[in-house]
C-alpha positions, 0 to 999 in steps of 0.5 A: 499499499502506498504511504501517502494513502495511509495519511489521508485516513483520519480517526473518524474514518476508522471509527465510522467504518468499523461502526458500520461493520459492527452493525452489519457483520453477521456470522461469527469470526470467520465471516468477520474476516470476510467482511473486513477483506471486502470492506477495507481491501476491495471497497476502501482499498486502505490495505493490499491483500498481502498486508491484510492476510498477514494481520489475519495469520498473526491474529490466528496465532494469538489468544483472543477473538481473532476478528476483533484483533484484526480490526484492532490491527487495522486501526493500529496500522493507520493511527497507532493506539488511538486508532486501535481503540477507535476500531475496537469501540466501533466494532464492539459497541453495537453488539454490547448495546444489543446484548444489554437490551437482551439481558434486560429483556430476557428477564421479562419477556420470552423474545426471539429473532424469527427464524427466517431472518436468521436464515437470510443472515446465514445465506449471505455469510456463505457467499462472504466467506466464499468471496474471501477464499477466492480473493485471498487464494489469487493473491497469496497461493503463488506455488504448489506448496501453497496449494498443498498447504491450504488443501491439507489444512482444509481436509484435516480440519474438515475431518477433525475439526477443533480449535487445538487442531486449527492452532496446530495447522497454523504452527506446522504450516509455519514451520513448513514455510521456513523450509520450503521457502528458505532459498528465496532471497529477501531484499531487507534483512534485519540483523539488529532486531533484538537491539531495536526492541525497547522496554516500552515495546515489550511493556504490553507483554509485561502487563499481560503477565502481571495481570495473569499471574497477579490477579489470582493472588490478589483475588485470594487475599482481598476476596472481592466480587469485582476482583473475582470477575477480573480474574475469571474474565481475564483467564478466559480471555487468555485461553481462547484460541481459534476465534471468539466462538471458543469463549462460550464453553469456557465461560459456561464452564467458569460461571455456570458450573460454579453456580454464579449464573443459571444455565437457562439465562446463559443459554438465552444469551448464547443464543442472542450472541449468535444472532447479532452482528459483531464479536462474540466476546461481547457476550461477557457484557450480557453475563455482567447484568446477572452478576452481583458486584460492588458497582451497578449493573451497567458498570459491572457489564462494562468491567467484564467486557473490558477484562475479557478483551484485555489479554488479546489487547495487550498481546496484540499491541506488544506484538504490533509494536515490533511488527515492522521489525519482524516483517524484515526477518527472513524466517518470519516472512517464510513462516507467514507464507506458510501460515497464510496458505494454511489460513485459506485451508482454514477458511475453506474448512469453516466454509464447509462446517459450520457455515454450509452445513448450518446454512444449507437445509432446504430449497428456500436456503438454496435460493437465498444463497444464490440471491446472495451470490448474484448480488455480491458477485454481479452488483456494486450494492453495499454490503451492509444493504445486502445484509438487510435485504437478505434478512428481509427475504428470509423473513418473507420466505417464512410466509411462503 
């Protein structure tokens, strides 16, 4: 990407762009990656395909909500920490507000989203992810090794799907990249990498370990409800690999098994978080409504939200602060060539399961997917408008 384009992007541009995505990005972490690519690579042309794929690969390595981290990375790339925070707020707040309303309403009403609307949302997710796979493949799979890594990753994850296997595929693919691309020469090399790392660049990593190791000890000493929540949500946020969807069973084990929240209330929020746009980590704000603490309900919800995102924020900011140096090291570049190919395989596996399996169940689903395909591939209608149009079509089909 040209450097002069970078300076033209303002803080408000970042916030409003991610706010729009936060309002319209349905379908979970894998679908969000497709939405981001369509918006920032194809429509806005803020990023080139290679840089975007590097962000995706990096965020799949780190614990936390991968799609939110990609958004934070984009914001950081243009405007530093301020841009990262604005991107996070824009993408996160819509789903937080929706879930807070769900939380209050679930205590008084038996409300649910019509299944037809959900059917339309699932249909567009199929094509969004399909577009991402095609576009990224054209730009990132340059040789037979790349195609082989993508194919083997997809096949393995379709047969044995799990977040642990996703992580293993990325690691193994990175190691393969070191060996198969070792003879390719790079113009830039950074031999003084360690000398260029200052204390402040690694400070976010230091904070991460202080919180991870210190919160359990402080919680035992003071026995506060707030400290207990901070420790629980920070720990869960540090354990999530493979995308935000993994956080849900971890939270269930942490709070339902311990009796802190009723199973029915938890499952109601689980369903709501699957049906709305934005990151699944915002489920923490819903849970905060039902916890007792020294703060009022709204502040408790924001407190839970802050601590579940904090681990991935610290790890990502620490990594991005040395990102330019990392990208000059030949071994790192070769690792990411292997990982980028594996990410495409991961997307292919996710397209099959759960996206197609959960979205294509009858004749009407096929029609909705076909409509999505025709609009997204052959028209220039804005993506957010297509989301609402397909939701309307799905709702109409329930009365046909």
